[in-house]
Backbone bond lengths (Angstrom), bond angles and torsions (degrees), N, CA, C in turn:
res aa  C-N    CA-C-N  psi(-1)  N-CA   C-N-CA  omega(-1)  CA-C   N-CA-C  phi
1 M - - - 1.462 - - 1.507 114.33 -
2 V 1.331 116.16 -39.18 1.488 119.02 -171.87 1.532 106.96 -130.52
3 G 1.378 114.68 143.73 1.446 118.69 170.44 1.526 108.16 -71.35
4 H 1.301 113.79 151.85 1.474 117.18 -173.29 1.495 113.06 -92.90
5 R 1.328 120.41 -72.84 1.436 124.87 -166.29 1.517 111.20 -72.87
6 A 1.323 117.96 -41.10 1.439 121.88 -171.62 1.514 112.14 -58.42
7 L 1.361 116.92 -46.95 1.459 118.40 -176.98 1.515 111.13 -89.33
8 T 1.360 117.50 -11.31 1.438 118.90 178.26 1.491 110.35 -59.25
9 C 1.372 116.60 -39.24 1.452 119.17 -176.16 1.485 111.43 -59.71
10 I 1.352 117.47 -37.38 1.420 119.72 178.32 1.522 111.91 -64.04
11 A 1.338 114.56 -42.65 1.451 119.36 -178.38 1.521 110.98 -67.48
12 L 1.328 117.09 -33.22 1.449 119.11 -169.24 1.557 109.80 -91.11
13 I 1.336 115.13 -38.26 1.489 114.85 -177.49 1.513 109.87 -72.12
14 C 1.380 118.16 -32.89 1.479 123.38 175.61 1.543 107.92 55.75
15 L 1.355 117.43 61.81 1.415 120.81 177.10 1.557 111.72 -60.15
16 P 1.306 119.32 155.45 1.443 119.37 -179.84 1.529 111.90 -64.75
17 T 1.370 114.84 122.52 1.394 121.93 178.53 1.542 109.15 -138.33
18 V 1.320 117.72 -172.35 1.453 117.13 174.89 1.503 111.33 -64.68
19 V 1.383 115.41 -37.23 1.444 118.48 176.47 1.502 104.11 -127.19
20 G 1.336 116.81 162.10 1.483 119.31 176.15 1.523 110.21 136.13
21 C 1.301 113.17 176.35 1.489 119.01 -176.82 1.489 111.76 -61.25
22 A 1.340 118.33 -35.67 1.445 118.54 -179.84 1.515 112.06 -59.78
23 G 1.372 111.97 -38.17 1.513 116.63 -179.38 1.495 110.46 -66.74
24 L 1.349 118.74 -22.71 1.424 121.50 -178.54 1.537 111.94 -92.15
25 A 1.339 115.60 -8.25 1.468 118.92 -174.82 1.525 112.83 -60.35
26 R 1.355 115.09 -25.82 1.412 118.60 -179.55 1.538 111.38 -70.92
27 R 1.327 114.94 -21.82 1.494 119.03 -177.55 1.504 112.45 -103.01
28 Y 1.337 116.69 -10.15 1.451 120.11 -177.43 1.498 109.93 -121.30
29 R 1.256 118.32 145.72 1.463 123.38 176.26 1.537 108.78 -62.85
30 P 1.297 118.96 146.04 1.467 121.68 176.44 1.504 112.82 -52.78
31 D 1.309 117.89 -38.03 1.440 120.61 178.59 1.523 112.05 -61.16
32 D 1.344 116.53 -35.38 1.445 120.35 178.86 1.555 111.24 -65.50
33 V 1.332 116.29 -43.02 1.445 120.12 179.78 1.571 109.71 -63.93
34 V 1.297 117.17 -45.40 1.443 120.80 178.99 1.552 109.91 -61.44
35 F 1.302 115.04 -37.89 1.469 118.98 178.83 1.513 111.43 -64.86
36 A 1.354 115.43 -40.16 1.484 119.30 177.47 1.506 111.51 -61.41
37 R 1.344 116.14 -39.62 1.483 118.13 179.34 1.494 111.06 -66.06
38 Q 1.317 116.31 -38.23 1.450 120.03 179.88 1.535 110.18 -65.64
39 I 1.311 115.72 -41.95 1.505 119.85 -179.20 1.536 108.40 -63.03
40 A 1.365 116.81 -47.24 1.463 117.84 -178.17 1.517 111.31 -60.69
41 Q 1.338 115.13 -39.71 1.517 118.10 179.92 1.493 109.83 -63.58
42 R 1.293 117.47 -38.65 1.498 119.00 177.39 1.502 111.75 -66.42
43 G 1.379 116.10 -30.89 1.471 118.06 174.37 1.502 110.67 -66.13
44 M 1.352 119.83 -40.81 1.428 120.14 178.35 1.516 112.94 -67.16
45 D 1.318 115.00 -33.75 1.493 118.98 173.97 1.541 111.91 -62.64
46 A 1.307 114.97 -37.22 1.485 119.55 178.82 1.527 108.97 -70.16
47 V 1.324 118.59 -35.66 1.471 120.87 177.22 1.503 107.68 -64.20
48 D 1.298 118.74 -46.32 1.479 121.55 -178.72 1.492 112.78 -56.82
49 T 1.339 117.85 -30.54 1.443 120.17 -178.27 1.545 110.01 -95.86
50 G 1.330 118.76 0.08 1.478 121.86 178.18 1.522 112.68 81.35
51 N 1.332 117.36 14.58 1.473 122.12 -179.25 1.525 108.26 -91.25
52 W 1.329 119.71 78.52 1.427 122.35 -172.55 1.556 110.84 -72.23
53 Q 1.281 117.63 -25.69 1.507 119.42 179.38 1.570 107.55 -64.39
54 S 1.293 115.81 -47.48 1.488 120.82 -179.71 1.539 109.58 -65.73
55 A 1.334 113.30 -41.67 1.512 117.36 179.45 1.513 111.03 -59.52
56 E 1.367 116.96 -41.50 1.447 119.69 -178.26 1.545 107.09 -64.26
57 E 1.303 120.49 -42.19 1.447 121.68 -178.46 1.484 111.72 -64.18
58 F 1.320 117.04 -44.19 1.509 120.78 179.56 1.509 111.93 -63.25
59 F 1.342 116.50 -45.74 1.428 121.47 -177.63 1.553 110.34 -66.70
60 A 1.312 117.32 -37.21 1.489 121.02 176.40 1.514 108.85 -58.91
61 K 1.314 117.46 -43.99 1.471 119.38 -179.23 1.536 109.42 -65.79
62 A 1.354 116.18 -43.25 1.482 119.57 -179.08 1.502 111.29 -62.37
63 V 1.360 117.29 -37.62 1.418 121.10 -179.90 1.549 109.14 -67.57
64 D 1.363 118.01 -36.85 1.427 119.09 178.28 1.561 111.96 -62.39
65 I 1.347 114.66 -38.15 1.467 117.82 -177.59 1.558 110.59 -81.50
66 C 1.329 117.55 -33.32 1.463 122.34 -175.69 1.510 108.33 -129.81
67 P 1.329 119.54 71.44 1.497 122.29 -169.83 1.506 113.78 -74.74
68 V 1.326 122.40 -10.74 1.445 123.56 -175.62 1.504 112.53 -106.32
69 D 1.323 118.52 10.88 1.467 120.31 174.10 1.449 113.14 -92.42
70 E 1.338 117.12 113.20 1.484 121.29 -171.63 1.510 113.11 -66.86
71 Q 1.340 118.13 -29.66 1.439 119.24 -176.29 1.572 109.43 -73.17
72 V 1.326 115.34 -44.65 1.429 117.13 176.31 1.521 112.84 -60.71
73 R 1.323 113.83 -41.37 1.468 117.96 -178.92 1.566 110.78 -66.56
74 S 1.286 116.85 -36.49 1.465 119.73 179.74 1.518 109.56 -69.94
75 R 1.301 119.73 -32.81 1.473 120.90 173.68 1.493 111.82 -69.70
76 Y 1.328 116.37 -36.66 1.476 119.18 171.68 1.498 111.72 -58.39
77 A 1.338 115.30 -43.42 1.446 120.41 179.02 1.537 112.39 -61.91
78 E 1.325 115.46 -39.74 1.449 120.21 177.39 1.530 112.12 -63.76
79 A 1.362 115.30 -43.54 1.461 117.12 176.78 1.501 111.72 -62.48
80 L 1.271 116.92 -44.42 1.455 119.42 179.15 1.527 111.68 -59.65
81 W 1.305 116.24 -38.72 1.480 123.14 179.82 1.525 109.40 -63.44
82 H 1.296 117.76 -46.97 1.433 120.65 178.91 1.513 113.65 -66.66
83 R 1.295 115.92 -21.66 1.460 121.57 176.74 1.533 114.47 -87.72
84 G 1.414 113.63 -5.46 1.476 117.78 175.07 1.532 111.58 94.57
85 S 1.332 120.46 4.55 1.449 122.61 176.89 1.537 109.09 -92.32
86 R 1.346 114.51 73.95 1.442 118.68 -169.43 1.521 112.97 -72.16
87 R 1.352 119.52 -39.30 1.418 121.02 -178.31 1.561 109.48 -63.91
88 E 1.301 117.66 -45.56 1.451 121.67 -179.29 1.557 109.54 -68.42
89 A 1.335 117.58 -34.34 1.431 120.32 -179.86 1.582 108.03 -66.07
90 L 1.339 118.34 -42.75 1.421 120.45 179.13 1.519 111.32 -63.12
91 E 1.327 116.05 -39.33 1.480 118.79 176.86 1.518 111.99 -58.14
92 H 1.347 116.67 -46.25 1.470 120.02 -177.23 1.534 110.55 -70.77
93 M 1.338 117.56 -35.99 1.423 118.88 -179.91 1.512 109.67 -71.08
94 N 1.308 119.52 -39.14 1.466 119.09 171.96 1.502 113.73 -57.00
95 E 1.331 116.87 -39.81 1.439 123.20 177.97 1.514 110.43 -66.36
96 A 1.369 116.81 -38.11 1.470 119.28 179.46 1.559 108.57 -64.49
97 V 1.332 115.81 -40.13 1.449 119.61 179.84 1.542 109.74 -62.23
98 R 1.355 115.20 -42.87 1.464 119.72 -177.19 1.549 108.75 -67.78
99 L 1.320 118.49 -42.53 1.453 121.81 178.92 1.556 112.11 -62.99
100 S 1.257 116.34 -32.43 1.445 120.46 -177.17 1.562 113.28 -82.78
101 G 1.345 115.21 -5.40 1.473 118.84 -177.08 1.513 110.95 74.29
102 G 1.361 116.26 23.81 1.478 118.57 179.04 1.518 114.21 87.49
103 D 1.267 118.24 37.25 1.464 120.44 177.43 1.521 110.27 -54.81
104 P 1.358 118.46 121.58 1.495 119.50 -175.03 1.503 114.76 -54.97
105 N 1.325 118.87 -38.52 1.422 121.44 -178.35 1.546 110.90 -63.50
106 L 1.355 114.82 -42.79 1.470 118.18 178.26 1.560 109.73 -70.37
107 V 1.305 118.54 -32.80 1.467 120.05 175.53 1.509 110.63 -61.53
108 V 1.362 116.26 -43.28 1.453 117.68 178.87 1.558 110.93 -66.88
109 Q 1.349 115.33 -35.08 1.460 117.66 179.53 1.508 110.61 -63.55
110 L 1.363 115.02 -39.83 1.477 119.43 176.74 1.520 110.48 -66.09
111 G 1.317 116.70 -40.49 1.453 120.43 176.97 1.516 112.88 -59.40
112 E 1.335 116.90 -38.71 1.469 120.13 177.91 1.520 111.33 -63.16
113 M 1.301 116.20 -36.80 1.463 122.37 175.74 1.543 111.51 -59.78
114 Y 1.308 112.41 -51.09 1.488 117.58 179.71 1.544 110.54 -62.65
115 L 1.345 117.05 -37.43 1.452 119.46 178.27 1.518 111.66 -59.49
116 Q 1.354 115.10 -41.00 1.476 118.87 -178.47 1.529 110.87 -69.51
117 T 1.321 116.18 -26.08 1.496 116.09 175.27 1.524 113.65 -81.51
118 G 1.339 116.86 -5.21 1.470 122.27 -177.95 1.506 113.95 85.81
119 D 1.299 117.50 10.98 1.464 120.39 176.37 1.499 109.06 -87.85
120 L 1.321 116.22 84.92 1.453 121.21 -174.79 1.530 109.99 -70.00
121 G 1.392 116.76 -32.91 1.451 116.29 179.51 1.505 113.03 -60.45
122 Q 1.351 116.27 -50.00 1.505 118.99 179.58 1.492 109.39 -64.43
123 A 1.296 120.40 -43.15 1.463 122.08 -177.69 1.512 109.08 -60.65
124 G 1.337 119.37 -43.94 1.412 122.80 177.17 1.507 115.66 -59.68
125 Q 1.373 112.79 -45.25 1.484 119.25 179.62 1.509 110.01 -62.11
126 L 1.320 117.29 -42.33 1.407 119.59 -178.79 1.530 115.03 -68.68
127 A 1.358 114.59 -34.30 1.448 118.89 173.82 1.533 111.34 -63.98
128 N 1.291 117.14 -41.10 1.460 121.33 178.94 1.524 109.78 -68.61
129 R 1.286 117.87 -37.30 1.452 121.42 175.52 1.530 111.75 -59.35
130 A 1.330 115.72 -47.24 1.438 119.76 178.75 1.495 113.22 -61.81
131 L 1.313 114.73 -43.31 1.471 121.17 179.11 1.543 111.65 -68.79
132 G 1.298 115.63 -29.89 1.455 119.80 177.94 1.524 113.77 -72.16
133 S 1.334 116.54 -10.51 1.487 120.92 178.82 1.506 111.89 -72.18
134 G 1.349 116.62 -13.87 1.457 120.13 -176.69 1.515 113.22 90.68
135 R 1.345 117.88 -6.37 1.440 121.81 175.08 1.523 110.54 -79.41
136 Q 1.297 116.43 133.83 1.492 121.01 176.48 1.525 108.88 -86.45
137 L 1.285 117.05 81.66 1.470 121.79 -175.90 1.524 112.06 -97.82
138 P 1.317 118.89 114.95 1.468 117.57 179.13 1.485 114.82 -59.99
139 N 1.368 116.40 -33.63 1.464 119.47 -179.29 1.535 111.90 -69.33
140 A 1.323 115.24 -27.75 1.482 118.73 175.83 1.494 111.41 -69.08
141 F 1.358 116.12 -44.62 1.445 118.02 175.10 1.518 112.79 -64.82
142 R 1.286 118.21 -35.32 1.473 120.93 176.81 1.523 110.91 -64.98
143 L 1.352 117.06 -40.46 1.440 120.91 178.12 1.512 111.56 -64.05
144 R 1.323 118.57 -46.19 1.452 119.51 179.89 1.545 109.39 -66.61
145 G 1.343 117.60 -39.37 1.450 120.11 176.64 1.473 114.51 -60.01
146 E 1.341 116.79 -36.12 1.431 122.19 -178.96 1.542 109.24 -70.88
147 V 1.309 117.41 -39.15 1.491 121.97 175.12 1.525 107.91 -60.09
148 L 1.307 117.07 -48.25 1.485 118.74 -178.68 1.517 110.40 -65.66
149 R 1.305 118.28 -37.11 1.448 118.85 179.69 1.546 111.84 -63.50
150 R 1.311 114.54 -41.43 1.476 117.60 177.83 1.475 114.60 -68.81
151 E 1.383 115.83 -20.19 1.446 119.30 177.76 1.557 109.59 -91.07
152 G 1.331 118.13 0.32 1.452 122.23 175.55 1.511 110.61 84.00
153 K 1.288 119.94 13.61 1.469 122.31 -178.11 1.555 106.72 -94.16
154 W 1.364 113.25 77.38 1.442 119.66 -168.93 1.547 112.45 -61.52
155 R 1.351 116.92 -44.98 1.467 117.99 -171.51 1.564 109.57 -68.63
156 D 1.336 116.10 -43.94 1.444 119.48 176.98 1.535 112.07 -62.00
157 A 1.315 115.09 -40.42 1.479 121.40 178.86 1.558 109.10 -60.04
158 L 1.319 116.56 -46.36 1.449 120.93 -178.80 1.547 111.50 -60.85
159 A 1.315 114.98 -40.34 1.460 120.50 179.98 1.494 111.13 -58.51
160 D 1.383 117.02 -44.38 1.444 121.91 -178.48 1.525 109.15 -71.57
161 F 1.306 116.11 -41.13 1.494 118.10 -179.75 1.531 110.11 -63.34
162 H 1.324 118.33 -41.41 1.473 119.21 179.91 1.552 109.50 -68.24
163 R 1.322 117.71 -34.55 1.424 118.72 176.90 1.536 111.75 -64.75
164 A 1.327 117.45 -40.00 1.440 121.48 175.46 1.512 110.90 -60.79
165 L 1.325 116.06 -42.80 1.448 122.03 -178.41 1.503 112.57 -67.30
166 S 1.354 115.58 -32.90 1.474 118.83 176.85 1.519 112.57 -66.14
167 L 1.342 115.74 -27.91 1.447 122.54 -179.92 1.540 112.44 -85.30
168 Q 1.362 113.31 -31.66 1.472 120.60 -179.69 1.497 108.75 -141.18
169 P 1.372 114.88 91.59 1.481 119.27 -172.99 1.518 115.30 -58.03
170 Q 1.323 116.08 -34.13 1.466 120.82 179.78 1.534 106.77 -98.11
171 Y 1.315 116.37 93.10 1.467 122.44 -176.73 1.489 107.57 -143.84
172 P 1.341 117.36 82.49 1.477 122.18 -174.05 1.492 113.93 -53.98
173 E 1.359 117.87 -42.97 1.445 119.37 -179.20 1.526 111.94 -59.25
174 V 1.280 115.69 -38.90 1.471 121.29 -178.98 1.520 111.33 -72.63
175 Q 1.315 115.47 -41.02 1.462 120.31 -179.34 1.536 109.42 -64.88
176 L 1.360 116.11 -38.02 1.455 118.36 178.45 1.527 111.80 -68.86
177 A 1.333 114.72 -38.80 1.469 117.63 178.22 1.540 111.84 -67.62
178 I 1.316 118.02 -35.24 1.484 120.03 175.69 1.512 109.85 -61.91
179 A 1.338 115.24 -42.84 1.475 119.43 -178.60 1.532 109.28 -63.47
180 E 1.304 117.14 -39.71 1.471 119.80 -178.05 1.528 109.79 -66.41
181 V 1.350 115.60 -40.03 1.473 116.98 -179.30 1.524 109.67 -67.27
182 Y 1.322 117.67 -41.38 1.514 117.56 175.88 1.525 110.99 -60.29
183 Y 1.306 119.39 -37.81 1.446 122.70 179.27 1.547 108.28 -65.28
184 R 1.326 118.40 -46.72 1.451 122.48 -177.52 1.559 110.34 -62.54
185 E 1.338 113.95 -32.72 1.459 119.48 -178.13 1.496 112.69 -78.93
186 G 1.338 118.72 -4.37 1.425 122.10 -177.57 1.517 113.76 83.17
187 R 1.335 115.75 29.69 1.486 119.91 179.80 1.536 106.45 -120.99
188 P 1.333 118.23 70.31 1.460 119.94 -174.33 1.526 114.21 -64.50
189 Q 1.355 114.80 -33.13 1.497 118.35 -179.10 1.528 110.80 -63.30
190 R 1.329 115.42 -43.82 1.455 119.52 177.02 1.526 110.61 -64.50
191 A 1.303 115.93 -39.49 1.485 120.49 176.18 1.513 111.08 -59.38
192 L 1.326 114.26 -46.43 1.477 118.66 -175.90 1.529 110.96 -67.98
193 S 1.314 117.86 -36.87 1.439 121.04 178.77 1.502 111.54 -65.17
194 T 1.345 116.36 -38.88 1.478 121.55 176.39 1.517 110.45 -65.94
195 L 1.333 117.23 -42.82 1.472 121.20 -178.37 1.557 110.07 -69.44
196 Q 1.345 118.10 -35.24 1.449 117.34 -179.26 1.538 108.56 -69.42
197 A 1.280 118.82 -36.96 1.510 120.23 176.37 1.484 109.67 -65.60
198 L 1.276 119.48 -41.21 1.487 120.83 177.74 1.544 109.67 -65.40
199 A 1.328 118.50 -47.22 1.447 120.25 -178.93 1.497 110.79 -59.95
200 G 1.326 118.64 -33.04 1.470 122.89 -178.77 1.530 113.72 -69.88
201 S 1.328 115.76 -13.24 1.498 121.00 178.30 1.497 111.46 -81.31
202 Y 1.386 118.59 -10.85 1.458 122.30 179.46 1.538 108.95 -105.44
203 P 1.323 117.12 152.18 1.461 120.16 170.95 1.572 109.66 -57.79
204 S 1.292 114.87 145.00 1.479 120.85 177.21 1.492 111.22 -50.36
205 G 1.315 116.12 128.77 1.471 118.83 178.21 1.517 114.26 90.38
206 E 1.373 117.06 -6.24 1.454 118.35 -178.51 1.542 112.20 -117.07
207 E 1.319 116.57 18.79 1.475 120.03 179.72 1.571 107.87 -66.29
208 P 1.325 119.13 137.58 1.448 120.34 178.27 1.549 111.01 -60.32
209 P 1.303 116.81 146.49 1.452 121.14 -178.42 1.563 112.24 -57.66
210 E 1.330 117.37 -34.33 1.424 120.55 -179.09 1.495 111.52 -64.13
211 V 1.335 118.31 -35.71 1.456 122.60 175.10 1.520 111.71 -63.59
212 L 1.338 112.88 -44.81 1.518 117.04 178.27 1.480 110.73 -64.16
213 Y 1.328 119.59 -39.01 1.451 124.42 -179.81 1.529 109.62 -57.72
214 W 1.352 117.96 -53.33 1.415 121.00 -177.43 1.520 111.86 -69.32
215 Q 1.312 118.01 -30.75 1.470 119.06 171.98 1.527 110.82 -62.71
216 G 1.298 117.95 -39.77 1.446 121.73 175.53 1.501 114.38 -59.75
217 L 1.367 114.11 -44.21 1.454 118.87 179.97 1.559 111.92 -67.08
218 A 1.355 116.82 -39.05 1.423 120.43 176.15 1.511 113.15 -65.91
219 C 1.300 118.20 -40.82 1.468 122.49 175.91 1.522 110.78 -62.21
220 A 1.315 116.25 -42.67 1.473 118.88 -178.48 1.541 108.72 -65.55
221 A 1.321 118.40 -38.61 1.447 120.77 179.06 1.530 111.83 -65.26
222 L 1.319 115.85 -26.77 1.425 121.18 178.29 1.527 114.87 -89.57
223 G 1.361 114.02 1.06 1.431 119.01 178.94 1.532 113.90 82.62
224 R 1.337 116.26 12.64 1.431 120.28 -179.70 1.510 107.99 -96.57
225 H 1.329 116.24 74.28 1.462 120.80 -168.10 1.512 113.20 -70.27
226 E 1.314 118.66 -35.82 1.450 119.78 179.17 1.506 111.39 -65.12
227 Q 1.341 116.58 -41.57 1.478 120.57 176.39 1.509 109.93 -65.30
228 A 1.331 116.41 -36.88 1.464 120.34 178.20 1.489 110.66 -60.97
229 V 1.340 117.77 -45.76 1.443 120.91 179.98 1.548 109.17 -61.97
230 T 1.295 117.55 -44.38 1.480 120.27 179.49 1.524 113.51 -56.50
231 H 1.354 116.34 -46.67 1.448 123.18 -178.03 1.551 109.44 -67.13
232 L 1.315 116.56 -50.06 1.471 120.19 -176.35 1.497 112.57 -65.93
233 A 1.328 117.19 -37.90 1.503 119.99 179.30 1.537 108.15 -68.05
234 A 1.371 116.30 -37.32 1.459 118.36 177.75 1.550 113.02 -65.90
235 A 1.332 114.57 -37.56 1.475 120.65 176.51 1.551 110.16 -59.86
236 E 1.263 114.67 -44.71 1.513 119.11 179.77 1.504 110.55 -65.96
237 T 1.316 117.57 -41.47 1.474 123.11 -179.78 1.542 110.09 -60.26
238 R 1.318 114.65 -33.96 1.472 119.12 -174.68 1.552 112.48 -91.13
239 G 1.344 113.76 14.22 1.440 117.93 170.65 1.524 119.25 105.06
240 L 1.317 116.96 -0.81 1.462 119.29 179.40 1.520 106.42 -82.61
241 Q 1.307 116.52 113.72 1.467 121.55 -177.13 1.506 109.33 -121.12
242 S 1.379 117.46 116.75 1.448 120.71 177.40 1.515 106.60 -159.27
243 A 1.320 113.58 156.09 1.432 120.91 178.81 1.559 110.21 -67.84
244 D 1.351 115.20 -38.35 1.467 119.61 177.73 1.512 111.61 -61.53
245 L 1.355 118.15 -42.67 1.434 122.16 -178.93 1.569 107.29 -61.22
246 L 1.289 118.65 -45.20 1.443 122.94 -179.14 1.555 109.29 -63.76
247 C 1.294 117.12 -36.75 1.454 119.91 -178.93 1.520 110.30 -68.52
248 H 1.324 116.55 -43.49 1.477 120.06 178.32 1.531 111.57 -65.93
249 L 1.328 115.12 -33.35 1.465 121.37 -178.94 1.521 108.00 -70.05
250 A 1.342 115.83 -45.21 1.505 118.53 179.15 1.503 110.99 -63.73
251 R 1.303 117.21 -40.33 1.499 122.34 179.66 1.566 108.16 -62.20
252 A 1.337 115.75 -46.30 1.465 118.04 -178.51 1.549 110.75 -64.52
253 R 1.284 117.51 -37.68 1.465 120.81 -179.23 1.551 109.96 -68.94
254 Y 1.325 113.94 -36.39 1.493 119.83 177.33 1.519 110.48 -66.73
255 D 1.357 116.85 -47.09 1.456 122.02 179.36 1.479 111.76 -67.19
256 M 1.316 119.85 -23.65 1.447 123.71 178.31 1.512 111.05 -76.35
257 G 1.373 115.37 -14.07 1.433 118.86 -178.71 1.485 114.30 100.58
258 D 1.316 118.66 23.07 1.469 121.65 -178.52 1.525 107.85 -127.45
259 P 1.365 116.92 77.60 1.478 118.34 -177.84 1.531 114.38 -67.71
260 S 1.299 115.77 -24.98 1.477 118.12 -177.86 1.545 109.76 -70.09
261 A 1.330 115.58 -40.81 1.476 120.51 178.14 1.577 108.95 -69.77
262 A 1.320 114.43 -37.07 1.474 118.61 177.22 1.508 110.10 -62.72
263 Q 1.328 117.62 -42.04 1.461 120.59 179.40 1.510 112.86 -64.23
264 I 1.310 117.67 -39.17 1.455 119.95 178.51 1.521 109.24 -67.01
265 T 1.306 117.81 -38.32 1.496 119.81 178.04 1.557 110.30 -67.46
266 L 1.300 115.58 -37.67 1.497 119.74 178.31 1.493 109.37 -63.15
267 E 1.277 118.25 -42.88 1.480 120.02 179.85 1.525 112.06 -57.40
268 R 1.329 113.05 -41.16 1.498 116.10 177.29 1.527 110.19 -65.71
269 L 1.347 113.30 -40.89 1.516 117.52 179.44 1.524 111.02 -59.05
270 L 1.309 116.88 -46.92 1.481 121.44 -174.33 1.514 112.52 -75.66
271 E 1.342 116.05 -17.72 1.490 116.93 168.87 1.528 109.74 -73.42
272 L 1.340 115.18 -35.58 1.460 118.69 179.00 1.477 113.68 -74.81
273 D 1.351 117.73 -38.94 1.462 123.16 -179.72 1.501 107.68 -143.64
274 P 1.316 119.41 91.35 1.479 121.76 -175.12 1.530 112.36 -64.61
275 Q 1.322 118.68 -18.77 1.452 122.09 -176.02 1.566 113.05 -103.58
276 H 1.327 115.89 12.04 1.472 117.81 -176.35 1.508 109.41 -64.78
277 A 1.332 114.66 115.84 1.471 121.36 -171.21 1.550 112.52 -61.32
278 E 1.281 115.36 -52.07 1.484 118.37 -178.57 1.491 111.09 -62.35
279 G 1.351 116.04 -39.28 1.442 121.48 179.43 1.538 111.86 -61.51
280 L 1.307 115.54 -42.46 1.456 121.65 178.03 1.493 111.44 -64.59
281 R 1.371 117.52 -39.11 1.444 118.47 178.81 1.552 111.64 -68.87
282 L 1.309 115.08 -36.23 1.462 118.58 178.26 1.554 109.71 -68.09
283 A 1.280 117.71 -38.54 1.453 120.20 178.36 1.486 111.70 -63.51
284 E 1.360 117.02 -36.82 1.441 120.95 179.48 1.585 109.43 -70.61
285 S 1.359 116.20 -36.15 1.455 119.20 178.94 1.515 109.93 -63.65
286 I 1.342 116.62 -45.53 1.427 120.84 178.30 1.512 112.66 -61.52
287 R 1.272 115.70 -41.49 1.491 121.64 178.74 1.549 109.44 -61.18
288 N 1.335 116.34 -47.51 1.443 121.47 -179.14 1.476 113.61 -63.02
289 S 1.370 114.47 -41.18 1.506 117.73 177.92 1.500 113.27 -65.67
290 R 1.286 116.63 -33.40 1.460 120.50 178.38 1.544 109.27 -70.61
291 E 1.305 115.91 -39.78 1.451 119.08 179.03 1.500 111.63 -63.87
292 I 1.354 115.88 -39.89 1.476 121.82 179.81 1.553 108.05 -66.75
293 A 1.342 116.82 -41.04 1.452 120.65 -178.85 1.439 112.22 -66.52
294 S 1.353 119.41 -25.61 1.459 121.75 -179.07 1.491 114.12 -87.42
295 L 1.315 118.98 -5.58 1.468 122.55 177.68 1.513 111.37 -68.27
296 P 1.316 117.68 144.69 1.452 119.46 179.07 1.502 112.31 -58.78
297 K 1.265 117.20 141.53 1.506 120.67 179.92 1.495 109.81 -78.43
């Protein structure tokens, strides 16, 4: 959600502004301000090593010492979020936005949090607020596009995603979202072209499993079942585990003409989710086809 080192300098140096640590220096001993900077730095070090519990503790102390610095508070909110304290994280991020006077980047960051909670209304309002600032922020267009995508407004979502991509050509999240919208709209060839371009930006063998997954779905929709099996199996091998993936993989294997492999995949699927509706329908189709094949000629 947040860049680490680049913005840390702002939070730690606390240059003189209307609000900030420098404004509090008159009320705090110099040693206290220095100590706050050291604590915040230790929090960033903890973030770098993935120790979010320690990061939360350090940033909480830094906020106590320097409560009006929006960057330190936003990092505290991020640490709280990673630790699962979403309500408290939202409170601190809202305060960071207020302290910053509505900094568009922090507004987008807050909108991303609301998006993850499923509050599309708040997320959309914050995206519009950031875009209304006059700043051409690709992440703000991505946020609004994601809200529209989840609302099923494919055309409007595509417009925002393409605008984000025009501002930041290398934007994997947006490229993947565009491919998904094309797929949902029934344009698998456009989806596949987008995904192939995205996959080509990674070293061979290092494509994210989500990219492979959507390539598999696009290939299946185009009737390229062998390629679909290759992509979906690779996505699973690289750690993407879901009942839907197994269902699509089983279907692709069945459509490729390998019902035995499809059946084995289905068994794994139904162990994971015994009530998976599409998996149950596919299992019945395979069973019926085998019964028909066993009838006397």
